[in-house]
ROZAFI-437400 format. One line per 10 residues: for each residue x, y, z of N, C-alpha, C, O, CB. Coordinates in pm, 1 decimal. Glycine has a CB too. Layout:
<recs>
X,Y,Z,X,Y,Z,X,Y,Z,X,Y,Z,X,Y,Z ~ ...
</recs>
This chain:
<recs>
-950.2,12750.2,-1321.9,-865.9,12743.9,-1204.4,-948.8,12698.0,-1084.8,-1067.1,12730.3,-1074.9,-800.2,12880.7,-1176.7 ~ -888.4,12624.7,-996.4,-957.1,12575.0,-878.1,-974.0,12685.4,-775.0,-905.9,12787.8,-779.0,-881.0,12457.5,-817.6 ~ -1066.2,12662.1,-683.0,-1082.8,12749.8,-568.8,-964.8,12727.4,-473.8,-932.9,12611.9,-445.5,-1219.6,12723.9,-497.3 ~ -898.2,12831.9,-423.0,-782.6,12810.5,-335.2,-818.8,12738.1,-206.0,-734.3,12670.4,-147.4,-718.3,12943.0,-302.0 ~ -943.5,12751.5,-160.9,-985.6,12683.4,-38.8,-1011.5,12534.6,-61.2,-1022.3,12458.7,35.2,-1110.3,12749.0,16.5 ~ -1021.7,12491.6,-187.9,-1028.9,12348.8,-218.6,-889.8,12285.3,-216.0,-876.1,12166.0,-188.6,-1094.6,12326.8,-355.8 ~ -788.5,12364.2,-244.2,-650.7,12313.0,-245.4,-594.0,12308.9,-104.2,-536.1,12207.9,-64.1,-560.9,12399.9,-336.0 ~ -609.8,12417.6,-27.8,-558.0,12426.0,108.4,-669.3,12385.3,204.4,-770.2,12454.8,216.1,-505.3,12570.1,140.7 ~ -650.9,12273.8,272.3,-752.9,12224.8,366.1,-748.3,12301.3,498.4,-849.0,12357.7,541.2,-733.6,12074.4,392.1 ~ -631.9,12303.3,562.9,-617.9,12372.2,691.1,-470.7,12389.0,723.2,-383.2,12334.0,656.3,-689.8,12294.8,804.4
-446.1,12466.4,827.1,-310.8,12480.1,877.8,-285.3,12364.0,972.9,-373.6,12327.0,1050.3,-289.6,12618.0,948.7 ~ -166.8,12306.8,968.2,-133.1,12187.7,1045.1,-46.6,12229.3,1163.1,71.2,12260.7,1146.3,-60.2,12082.1,956.9 ~ -104.9,12229.4,1282.1,-34.1,12278.0,1399.9,-4.6,12161.1,1492.3,-95.1,12101.4,1550.6,-116.4,12386.7,1473.4 ~ 124.0,12129.5,1504.6,172.6,12030.2,1598.9,293.3,12090.3,1669.4,334.8,12202.0,1638.5,208.8,11895.0,1527.6 ~ 348.9,12016.8,1763.1,466.5,12066.8,1833.5,583.7,12084.1,1737.5,659.0,12180.9,1748.2,505.0,11972.0,1947.6 ~ 599.2,11991.3,1644.6,709.5,11998.2,1548.8,691.6,12115.2,1451.7,788.5,12184.3,1420.1,720.4,11866.4,1471.0 ~ 568.5,12137.9,1404.1,546.9,12249.0,1311.8,559.2,12383.5,1382.9,599.5,12482.1,1321.1,409.7,12236.9,1245.7 ~ 524.9,12389.3,1512.1,543.6,12512.7,1588.8,691.9,12542.5,1607.2,733.2,12658.2,1600.1,474.2,12502.4,1725.9 ~ 772.0,12439.3,1630.6,916.4,12456.1,1642.4,974.8,12504.5,1510.3,1062.4,12591.1,1509.0,983.1,12324.4,1685.6 ~ 927.0,12449.3,1399.8,974.0,12490.0,1267.6,940.5,12635.8,1240.4,1021.1,12708.3,1182.1,912.8,12401.0,1159.4
821.4,12679.5,1282.7,780.9,12817.9,1261.1,857.8,12914.2,1350.3,880.0,13029.0,1311.6,632.3,12833.1,1285.3 ~ 899.1,12870.0,1469.5,968.0,12960.0,1562.2,1118.4,12967.6,1538.2,1185.7,13047.6,1603.1,942.6,12916.1,1703.6 ~ 1172.8,12888.1,1448.2,1317.4,12891.9,1420.7,1362.6,13026.4,1364.1,1478.7,13064.1,1380.0,1354.8,12780.9,1323.3 ~ 1272.5,13098.6,1298.7,1311.9,13225.2,1237.9,1347.4,13330.9,1342.2,1418.1,13426.6,1310.6,1200.7,13276.5,1148.8 ~ 1299.6,13315.6,1466.4,1327.8,13411.9,1572.9,1442.6,13369.4,1662.6,1480.7,13444.5,1752.4,1205.1,13433.0,1656.3 ~ 1498.7,13251.4,1641.1,1603.8,13199.8,1728.5,1738.9,13261.7,1694.0,1771.3,13284.2,1577.4,1611.7,13047.1,1718.3 ~ 1816.2,13288.4,1798.6,1949.9,13344.0,1782.1,2051.1,13264.4,1863.1,2158.9,13315.9,1892.7,1952.5,13491.5,1823.7 ~ 2019.7,13140.0,1899.9,2102.2,13067.4,1996.2,2240.3,13027.9,1943.0,2337.8,13034.3,2017.9,2029.6,12944.6,2040.2 ~ 2251.3,12987.7,1817.7,2383.4,12955.6,1762.5,2387.2,12984.7,1612.7,2285.7,13019.8,1552.6,2418.9,12807.7,1789.1 ~ 2505.3,12969.6,1553.5,2524.1,13005.7,1412.8,2439.0,12922.9,1318.2,2388.3,12974.5,1218.6,2668.6,12990.8,1375.3
2423.1,12794.7,1348.7,2348.9,12706.3,1258.8,2200.9,12744.3,1252.0,2138.8,12735.5,1146.1,2363.3,12560.8,1304.0 ~ 2145.7,12786.0,1363.6,2002.5,12820.0,1366.8,1977.3,12959.3,1310.7,1867.0,12986.1,1263.1,1948.6,12811.2,1510.2 ~ 2075.3,13048.7,1314.7,2056.3,13185.4,1264.0,2028.4,13188.8,1114.4,1971.2,13286.1,1065.3,2178.8,13269.6,1294.2 ~ 2067.3,13085.2,1041.0,2043.5,13085.3,895.7,1897.2,13058.4,860.5,1858.1,13075.8,745.1,2131.9,12981.0,828.3 ~ 1815.6,13016.2,957.2,1673.5,12991.8,933.1,1595.4,13120.8,954.4,1514.2,13129.0,1046.5,1619.8,12879.5,1025.9 ~ 1618.4,13221.3,871.0,1550.7,13349.3,887.5,1422.0,13359.8,807.4,1351.4,13460.2,816.6,1642.5,13460.3,848.3 ~ 1391.0,13258.9,730.3,1267.3,13259.5,652.0,1161.7,13174.1,723.3,1189.5,13059.7,759.2,1292.8,13206.4,507.1 ~ 1041.1,13228.1,744.1,939.0,13151.6,815.9,887.2,13034.3,731.7,870.8,13045.8,610.2,822.5,13243.2,855.6 ~ 862.0,12921.8,798.7,806.6,12802.9,734.2,679.9,12764.0,809.4,679.2,12757.5,932.3,910.5,12684.5,732.1 ~ 572.7,12738.1,734.5,444.6,12702.1,794.5,392.8,12577.8,724.0,408.4,12563.4,602.7,341.7,12819.6,784.9
330.2,12487.2,801.0,283.5,12359.2,749.0,132.1,12365.5,727.3,58.7,12414.4,813.2,320.6,12243.2,845.8 ~ 86.0,12315.9,612.2,-55.7,12312.0,577.0,-93.1,12170.6,535.3,-9.8,12097.4,482.0,-87.9,12412.9,463.6 ~ -218.3,12131.7,559.3,-275.0,12011.5,498.5,-337.6,12053.5,366.9,-413.6,12150.3,362.0,-380.5,11941.8,592.9 ~ -306.2,11981.4,260.1,-351.1,12020.0,126.7,-422.4,11902.6,59.3,-420.5,11789.6,108.1,-231.6,12067.6,40.6 ~ -484.7,11933.1,-53.4,-551.6,11831.2,-133.6,-448.3,11732.5,-187.2,-338.4,11771.7,-226.4,-631.3,11895.9,-250.1 ~ -484.4,11604.2,-188.7,-389.8,11500.0,-231.9,-349.7,11514.1,-376.9,-240.7,11470.8,-414.3,-449.3,11363.4,-210.2 ~ -433.6,11572.9,-459.9,-406.0,11584.8,-603.1,-333.9,11714.7,-639.2,-295.8,11732.9,-754.8,-535.3,11575.7,-680.7 ~ -314.6,11804.1,-544.7,-254.4,11935.0,-574.1,-103.4,11922.1,-593.0,-36.9,11844.6,-524.1,-285.2,12035.6,-460.9 ~ -51.1,11999.3,-687.4,93.9,12001.9,-706.4,151.7,12127.5,-640.9,77.1,12208.9,-586.5,130.1,11997.4,-858.0 ~ 283.5,12143.4,-645.8,350.4,12251.0,-573.2,313.7,12389.6,-627.1,300.2,12484.2,-549.6,500.6,12231.7,-579.9
297.8,12402.1,-757.1,260.6,12531.3,-815.5,120.5,12572.4,-773.1,96.7,12689.2,-742.5,269.4,12525.7,-968.2 ~ 27.4,12477.4,-770.9,-108.5,12508.3,-727.0,-112.4,12546.8,-579.4,-187.8,12636.1,-540.5,-200.3,12389.0,-752.1 ~ -32.0,12480.5,-497.6,-27.5,12511.7,-354.1,27.0,12652.7,-333.4,-28.6,12729.5,-254.9,59.7,12408.3,-277.7 ~ 134.7,12687.1,-402.7,192.8,12821.4,-389.4,93.2,12928.1,-434.8,79.9,13031.7,-369.6,323.4,12832.2,-471.3 ~ 23.5,12904.1,-545.3,-75.9,12998.7,-594.4,-189.5,13015.6,-493.9,-234.0,13127.7,-469.2,-131.3,12952.6,-729.4 ~ -237.0,12904.5,-435.4,-348.9,12910.6,-341.0,-310.1,12986.3,-213.9,-389.6,13065.3,-163.0,-396.2,12768.9,-305.3 ~ -190.0,12963.8,-162.3,-145.4,13034.3,-41.5,-136.2,13184.3,-68.4,-181.1,13264.8,13.1,-8.3,12979.7,6.4 ~ -78.5,13222.0,-181.9,-67.7,13364.2,-214.3,-204.8,13426.8,-237.0,-225.1,13544.1,-205.6,19.6,13383.8,-338.0 ~ -298.6,13350.2,-291.1,-433.9,13402.1,-315.2,-510.4,13418.4,-183.7,-579.4,13518.6,-164.9,-511.5,13308.4,-410.3 ~ -499.4,13321.7,-92.7,-570.9,13328.5,34.8,-518.1,13443.5,119.8,-596.1,13515.2,182.4,-558.0,13195.6,111.1
-386.4,13461.4,122.4,-324.3,13563.5,207.1,-279.1,13684.8,126.8,-178.5,13746.9,161.3,-206.0,13504.5,281.6 ~ -351.0,13720.0,20.7,-306.8,13831.1,-62.6,-320.1,13966.4,6.0,-250.1,14060.2,-32.0,-384.6,13832.4,-190.6 ~ -408.2,13980.3,107.0,-417.0,14107.9,178.8,-294.5,14130.3,267.1,-263.9,14244.3,302.2,-544.6,14112.5,264.1 ~ -223.6,14022.4,303.7,-99.6,14035.2,380.9,22.2,14044.5,289.8,134.2,14063.6,337.2,-84.0,13916.9,476.4 ~ 0.7,14031.2,159.8,106.2,14043.2,58.3,223.5,13949.5,85.5,338.8,13992.3,89.3,156.3,14186.7,51.9 ~ 192.7,13820.7,104.3,298.2,13722.7,127.7,350.1,13670.9,-6.3,277.5,13669.0,-105.7,246.4,13605.6,215.6 ~ 475.6,13629.2,-7.5,538.6,13573.0,-126.0,594.6,13436.2,-89.8,677.6,13424.9,0.4,650.4,13667.0,-181.1 ~ 549.8,13332.8,-159.4,596.0,13196.0,-135.3,726.3,13174.0,-211.2,732.8,13193.3,-332.6,488.1,13091.4,-178.5 ~ 830.6,13133.2,-137.8,959.0,13104.7,-201.3,968.4,12959.9,-246.8,1015.1,12932.1,-357.2,1072.9,13136.4,-106.0 ~ 923.4,12865.5,-160.3,930.4,12724.6,-199.0,822.3,12646.4,-127.1,769.3,12688.9,-24.4,1069.6,12665.4,-167.9
790.9,12530.2,-184.2,691.6,12438.9,-126.8,750.9,12298.8,-127.8,794.8,12250.4,-232.1,555.9,12443.5,-206.3 ~ 752.2,12233.6,-12.1,792.0,12093.4,-1.4,668.7,12013.8,38.7,595.8,12054.2,129.3,909.0,12073.7,102.1 ~ 644.6,11901.0,-27.9,525.3,11821.7,1.2,562.8,11684.9,56.8,667.9,11629.2,25.1,439.6,11805.6,-124.8 ~ 473.8,11632.4,140.8,492.3,11501.8,203.0,359.7,11427.5,195.2,257.2,11479.8,239.0,541.6,11515.0,351.5 ~ 359.9,11306.3,139.9,241.2,11221.5,140.3,241.5,11135.7,266.7,338.2,11064.8,294.3,235.9,11132.2,12.6 ~ 133.5,11142.7,342.3,119.4,11063.1,463.4,26.2,10947.6,430.3,-93.0,10968.1,407.4,64.8,11148.9,584.0 ~ 79.8,10827.0,427.8,1.4,10709.7,394.1,-79.7,10663.1,514.8,-38.9,10685.8,628.6,92.3,10597.1,343.8 ~ -193.1,10598.8,491.7,-275.6,10554.4,604.5,-205.2,10448.3,688.6,-131.1,10364.5,637.2,-408.5,10499.9,553.8 ~ -230.8,10454.3,819.8,-174.7,10355.9,912.0,-287.9,10273.0,968.9,-399.7,10322.0,984.9,-93.4,10424.2,1025.6 ~ -259.0,10146.7,999.8,-359.7,10060.3,1059.1,-375.2,10093.8,1206.6,-276.6,10108.9,1278.7,-322.7,9911.8,1040.6
-499.6,10105.4,1250.3,-530.7,10130.7,1390.7,-636.4,10030.0,1434.6,-726.2,9995.5,1357.9,-580.2,10277.9,1412.9 ~ -625.0,9984.0,1556.6,-723.0,9890.5,1610.6,-812.8,9967.4,1708.2,-764.6,10024.7,1806.0,-652.7,9768.4,1681.3 ~ -943.6,9968.0,1680.7,-1040.6,10036.8,1764.4,-1149.7,9937.7,1802.1,-1223.2,9889.8,1715.7,-1100.2,10161.3,1691.8 ~ -1160.3,9906.8,1931.2,-1261.5,9814.3,1984.0,-1259.1,9679.0,1912.6,-1363.8,9621.2,1883.3,-1400.4,9876.3,1971.5 ~ -1141.2,9630.6,1886.0,-1126.9,9498.8,1825.2,-1132.2,9497.6,1674.8,-1102.6,9394.5,1614.3,-1231.0,9410.0,1876.1 ~ -1168.6,9607.5,1611.3,-1176.5,9614.2,1465.6,-1055.7,9689.9,1412.2,-1006.8,9784.6,1473.9,-1308.5,9682.0,1419.9 ~ -1009.3,9645.8,1296.6,-895.1,9712.1,1234.5,-947.7,9819.1,1139.7,-1028.6,9792.2,1050.9,-804.0,9609.7,1159.0 ~ -899.6,9940.4,1161.1,-934.8,10052.4,1075.3,-808.9,10117.5,1022.4,-698.1,10069.8,1047.0,-1020.9,10154.6,1150.7 ~ -825.8,10224.1,951.1,-712.0,10296.7,895.6,-731.0,10446.3,918.2,-843.2,10496.6,922.8,-695.0,10266.0,744.7 ~ -618.1,10515.9,932.3,-622.8,10661.6,937.8,-638.5,10714.8,795.4,-626.4,10639.6,698.8,-494.4,10719.9,1006.1
-665.5,10844.8,783.1,-685.1,10903.9,651.7,-552.8,10921.4,578.6,-447.9,10939.1,640.6,-756.0,11037.7,664.0 ~ -559.4,10916.2,446.6,-444.7,10948.5,362.4,-442.8,11100.1,346.9,-541.4,11159.4,303.1,-452.0,10875.4,222.0 ~ -331.5,11162.5,382.4,-321.9,11307.7,378.3,-195.9,11350.3,304.9,-105.7,11270.4,279.7,-323.4,11366.1,519.7 ~ -192.6,11479.2,271.3,-74.6,11538.1,210.3,-43.5,11667.4,284.7,-130.8,11752.2,302.9,-95.9,11564.0,57.2 ~ 83.2,11681.7,328.0,126.2,11802.2,397.0,213.6,11884.0,303.3,284.1,11830.0,218.1,202.1,11767.7,527.7 ~ 207.5,12015.1,321.0,293.8,12105.0,245.3,366.3,12196.2,342.8,302.9,12263.5,424.0,212.4,12187.9,141.7 ~ 499.2,12198.7,335.2,579.6,12290.6,414.6,612.1,12408.6,324.1,686.6,12395.2,227.0,710.7,12221.5,470.7 ~ 555.1,12524.9,357.3,564.5,12642.5,272.5,665.4,12739.7,333.4,655.3,12774.5,451.0,425.6,12710.0,255.1 ~ 762.5,12783.4,253.3,863.2,12879.5,296.2,829.1,13015.3,238.0,807.5,13029.0,117.6,1005.5,12835.1,253.3 ~ 824.5,13117.2,326.2,791.1,13253.3,286.2,916.7,13339.7,285.7,1023.2,13296.1,329.6,684.4,13313.4,380.1
903.4,13463.3,235.2,1014.4,13558.0,241.1,1042.0,13594.6,385.9,958.5,13571.8,473.4,983.9,13684.7,157.5 ~ 1159.2,13651.5,411.2,1206.3,13675.0,548.7,1114.8,13766.9,628.9,1103.9,13747.9,750.1,1345.1,13734.0,545.6 ~ 1049.1,13864.6,568.9,969.2,13960.5,643.2,820.8,13923.9,650.4,744.2,13994.4,716.0,984.3,14095.8,581.6 ~ 778.8,13816.8,585.4,637.5,13780.9,581.9,594.0,13714.0,712.2,672.6,13645.8,777.9,609.3,13688.5,463.4 ~ 467.0,13735.2,748.0,411.8,13673.7,868.8,263.3,13649.4,847.3,194.0,13732.1,788.0,436.0,13763.3,994.4 ~ 214.2,13534.2,896.3,70.6,13503.3,886.1,1.6,13513.7,1021.6,-119.1,13491.2,1030.7,50.0,13362.7,828.0 ~ 75.7,13547.3,1127.1,15.5,13554.1,1260.0,-82.6,13670.9,1266.3,-57.8,13779.0,1212.9,124.4,13568.6,1369.0 ~ -193.5,13645.5,1332.9,-296.4,13747.1,1350.1,-256.6,13843.4,1460.8,-202.6,13801.1,1563.0,-432.3,13682.4,1381.2 ~ -282.3,13970.8,1442.1,-255.1,14070.9,1545.0,-374.0,14078.1,1639.8,-487.5,14097.1,1596.2,-226.4,14210.1,1481.8 ~ -348.2,14062.9,1769.1,-456.7,14064.8,1868.7,-458.9,14197.0,1940.3,-542.7,14218.5,2027.9,-441.1,13950.4,1970.2
</recs>
């Protein structure tokens, strides 16, 4: 079995992923109230499949006793960027949107 830290690279925090994570606390209308399960975005290894990602997340956060319900993956292909007159490319990455049970939380207590 692989090391779980080889499968999960890091947590992916952007404005969109923060909005996705905060939907579980929203009560503004009926459509948003159905999003009671927290979703968190991670950058993962390009070769990892959904079962390996779910296993790695549960292994890394086993002291918090989280349960992964589903994993959705997205391949981000490299884009061309021009830097100082030279054409380069961004990295090829894979994102995983992980859905947890309704009561689970990964936020650190301060």
